C-alpha angles and dihedrals in degrees: 000000000000120000123203111249131201100281136054133295125261091236088078093070125103098272096165095053119103116246113254111232094005117155117270093211140030111295124240088262091046099235106121117050116198115285096015120124115244133219135190124209115187109197128188115231116217111055093007120048091015119061122225090278089060092247140118111237123227090248092055090048091054092048093051087053091050090049091050090050087055092055099264123138107216106204125184110223115196147154090230120105116247094257089057096057115117107263091230089063090057091048094054108104091200091064112076104165137032133192114214142174092039092304099313091115135041117192132191112210118228120235091241106060111166154234092259129185123268093224129132121231115284108210095187093071108029097038115146090205094059122122121266141072100262113155120253093245090055091049090053091051088054091048091057092050097253094116098014119152103204102187135075130175124239133027133023111297125220088249090058091048094052092043089058091048097048105025111251098234100028135075124239125198125210104273087229089067093054131248120006108276097210089224124149088228094074091067118089119228099239132200099308089065089074087077090067098058139067120208112240092181136004122181113201134188120240120244093250092050090050092051091049090049091050091048088052095054092041101252118136106212098171113107105259145129090273097088118101126221093272093058094250113144112237136198127244119216093348094292134112116252101261097021094219095133109015096065094054098091137012090237089072093064112091141353127219088268091059098251130100112308107245095024107152116227092202129032125188128189122204123205133162095346099316136095121223123206137160111275095235090052096047091046092053093047094052093045092053105040109107094209121083086205093056091046088054091047096050093043093054102038100041126070114207115228128188092215118029091191094054090046090050093051093050094048090049090053091047130027095352135232118285100184143353123212127196132195124199135196094231141023090239090059091048092049090052091051091048089054091053094043089052087067095061114090122228102024138100122215111200114199107220095178139336091291106026131079132179118200127197140149118293090237090062131059132111096283096050090043090055091052092045092054092046089054092046090052093042092244114148121237093246090064096055122109129187123200118188149141108200142070093248087061096062095093087058093048093050091046097052122079090234129025135198127198120204119238088243093051126121119265093253089057094046093055092054099052135103091209136017114218134197115276126276093263090062103049090260095155099058095034088059094047091051093048087056096044098046100072089044096052100039090109092060 
């Protein structure tokens, strides 16, 4: 059921106008025949397109197909890296593009998408911090699976550990959602899925910006004697490495635990569709998550590295870094880091929770990515739709011509929407998209 929101209805758009810059012939993915008006629906993934069991229902699948037939590109928009996308998303032929890493990357999906392996990352063979003088370009090829070497003698690998926790060939729903559904949708795509996409856009952070961010969250990423045996960057005398930001105010001095206030306990780096994290930190995370689904997600979307500083430097010299995330032990530490991050020009720091931040370039973000993709496809702004449920989706909702809030959305999202849809367990996202498309395409 669709509920009217506080704005206007999409039927008021210029449905008889020709699309400026629209394609004159059928596109590579075959979705927009000549002369047909085109539309773009950017839809958040978790809590929106996916139900609480992390699956896409048969009804939503059918509606996505109907929307595609009407000339609408249905595009999942998510904070997840590409390797953490549900495998069923990548196998849906009606989905041709995805926006990942909070809008820092836009991917075009190839027609031939598999099959690909259901294997978690194996940090012992694709490790950026491994010894040797392999060129950055060769390392990146290995990261995408083109030159991967997926076996390593001795010991139980992280991939084996995660397989035991999740069941390599079976799906596991979040226990909060009830019994395991057995659906393919609960499995994440993993690193080999990178072979079946082509980047359309990739916004990366400069080296100086990355160093300023790491200073702000209390991580010394400069090669120095301050790294412990686990590769975790440590702080000397309660100050960040270069001291650019930490010395600005006395409130930055110490936290209740005695260390630098705002010092992140976990730092993740995202590049080219994959997350990078210290092996110890990732191992601890996977061992302690209560959800089999989350264990599968982290195991397939994060690559363990021995030395996060070395990995960061290699990424900065190669494909670049799209996004940095930081996790803190307390909301006070997170608040302090947010204050320091606010002094850095050209970035956005998205607060995911009271203890989690994601940081990316100001030119990126879900809203800007939606508009970039619309421009790339020749779809006019007045034919763009955003469907979402969370606070980090607000830029996308503000950027689109028409916005839909899920029935399960937060109040701040509900108040900004044109329409309020049913919740994510009742196909609300695509029901809403179709309710907006139907009057516009009645003449087709």
